[in-house]
C-alpha positions in Angstrom: 160.1 77.3 -34.9 157.4 76.9 -32.2 153.7 77.0 -33.2 152.0 80.3 -32.6 149.1 80.6 -30.1 145.7 80.0 -31.6 142.2 80.9 -30.3 139.4 78.5 -31.0 136.5 80.2 -32.9 134.0 77.9 -31.1 134.9 78.2 -27.5 137.4 81.1 -27.5 140.0 79.1 -25.6 143.6 79.9 -26.5 146.1 77.1 -27.1 149.7 78.2 -26.8 152.2 75.4 -27.3 155.1 77.5 -26.0 153.6 77.3 -22.5 154.4 73.5 -22.3 151.9 70.6 -22.4 150.6 71.0 -18.8 149.7 74.7 -19.2 149.2 75.3 -22.9 145.4 75.8 -22.8 144.3 79.2 -21.5 140.7 79.4 -20.4 138.9 82.7 -20.0 138.9 82.1 -16.2 141.0 80.0 -13.8 144.3 78.3 -14.3 145.7 77.0 -17.5 145.2 73.4 -18.5 145.9 70.7 -21.0 144.5 69.8 -24.4 143.3 66.5 -22.8 141.2 68.3 -20.2 139.8 70.7 -22.9 138.8 67.8 -25.1 137.1 65.9 -22.2 135.1 69.0 -21.1 134.4 70.9 -24.3 135.8 69.8 -27.6 134.1 66.4 -27.8 130.7 68.1 -27.6 131.3 70.7 -30.4 133.5 68.8 -32.9 130.6 68.3 -35.3 130.4 72.1 -35.7 133.8 72.3 -37.4 136.6 74.7 -36.7 137.7 73.1 -33.4 141.5 73.7 -33.0 141.8 70.7 -30.6 140.4 68.1 -33.0 143.7 66.4 -33.9 143.9 63.3 -31.6 147.7 63.1 -32.3 148.2 66.3 -30.3 146.6 64.9 -27.1 146.4 61.7 -25.0 143.4 59.7 -24.0 141.5 61.5 -21.2 141.5 60.0 -17.7 138.6 60.1 -15.3 140.0 63.3 -13.6 140.0 65.2 -16.9 136.2 65.1 -17.1 134.0 67.2 -14.8 133.3 65.3 -11.6 129.8 64.4 -10.3 127.9 67.2 -8.7 127.8 67.0 -4.9 124.7 65.6 -3.3 122.2 68.1 -2.1 120.0 67.5 0.9 116.9 69.4 1.3 115.1 69.8 4.6 111.8 67.8 4.8 108.8 69.7 3.7 106.1 70.4 6.2 102.7 70.3 4.8 
């Protein structure tokens, strides 16, 4: 029997194992994702609060560099005239 979908009480993300490992995480906006990406971007920062449904390391792999948010693009401002 497949595991039923669960919604995290902390971040409100739904994890639905029946969707397959590449699309099992449903965010409030945008495409589905993986437990790995969810861990890299959210869970690691809230795990000390308790209740995270993605805390079991056995259910995800080690995150790669692309699972984390990338660096913000550089912003160039015009020179100020004083």
